[in-house]
N, C-alpha and C positions, 0 to 999 in steps of 0.2 A: 504493499499499500504506498502511495506518495503524498506527502504533507504539501500543500502549495498555498504560497503566501506571497504578497506585493503590497505595495503603497500606490498611491492614486496615479503616479507616473506609469506604473508597471500595470496596471486594469486593464487596459487594451489588450497589451499582449498575452497577457493573461487568459483572457477568454480565450483566443485563440489556441492557446496551449491545451487549455480545457477541452475545447472541441475536438483536438487532436488527440487527445489522450482517449475521450470518450469513443472515437473512430477505431483507435486500438484495443478498445473494451480492457483498458486499465482503471483501476480503482482508484479514488483519490479521497483525501479530506481536504476541503477549502476554508483555510482558516482567515480568508481577507485577504485585504480590503474589499468592498462590496458595491464601491461606486468610485468615480473619479473625483469624490469631496478630497481635499485636503487632509491627510492623516502623518502620523510620523510611523516611518519606515521599523524603527525598533520594535515596536508593537508587534508586527506580523511575521517579521523573522524570529523572536522568542517563539510566538504561537508555534511554528514548525521547528525550531530546535526541541521545543516540549514535547510535541508527538513524536520525534525519531527519539529522544532520551528515556522516553516511558513506554517508549517500545511498540505504541501502535501502529507507527510507519515504519517503513525501511530507510528510504529516501525521500529529500525533499526538492523542491525549485522553488526559488525565490527570485522576484522580478523587482526592481525599483528603474528610476531613470537611467542611473548608471550600472547599475551593480554593486558597487563599490560600498556604499553604506550599510546594505541590507546583508553583505555577505561579511563584512569585519564587524557585526554585532552576532551573526550566528558564530563566527569563530572563536567567541570570546569563551565559548562553553567546551569543556573538555570531552573530548567523544565525536564531536562534530569536524569536519573536514567540508568545509562548503570552498567550492572553486568558481571564481569568476572566469565565465568561458564566454568569447567572441566569435568561437570558431569551433570547427569540427575537432580538429586535431588534437587541440587542449582538451575538447570533454573527453577525448578517446584517453587521451596520456594521463589524464588526472583519474580515469576512475581504474587505466590499468596499473600506474605505480601508485599512486595515493588513495587509492580505493575512496575517493570522495562520496560523502554521503549527502551534498546538498549542491545542487547546480544552480548557480546565481548568474544572472542575466542583466542586462542593461536596455530598457526598452527604447532607448532613444540612443543607441549603438547599433543594434543589430535590428534588421527587417523581419519581418513575419517568416517568411521564407526559410530564411538561414535562423532564426531561432528554433524553429521546428526541426531541422535538422540534428541541430546541437541537442535539443532533449532527444530526440532518437538515438542519436549516438552516446549519448549519457547513460541512457537506460538500457540499452542494447548491449554495452561494453562490462564483461566481467572483470574483477580483480584478478591481476594473473596470478599470486599468490606467492609469486617469485621472494624467497627469503629476505634477500637486501630491499625488498621494497617492505614488507611485512617489519622488518628491524625498523627501518625509518618510522613507521606508522607508529610503532611504539614507542620510539623517542619523543616522538610529537607531545603523546600525553605524558610524559615523566616530568616531575617535579623538579 
């Protein structure tokens, strides 16, 4: 299950992502926002993080204007690896090497067509499981 969250700048693109996920038959929890009215992106980033950390969702997608603020907020939490991606190569690499559990995108940076390809790449690419990558992921959460 996926957790989805966005601010007002990401709302339009998130509607396209939701339609795409519906077409693929994928289940998701919509954590908001639910309109283009101005909101604070940390609220929605934290809602997606909570869904993942509490085990209700495996991965998430976050969208704001640039993807920067919403990904910074998510990455403050141990166990979260949010990757801001603006291309398919990065989406594939972050799954293969970092086992990223949240995809962040900027609605003012990527168009709908590219965004949907990035989503597919992120969702369809498994973690490689290579020991060097697993070791590095463990190091991220070390105090």
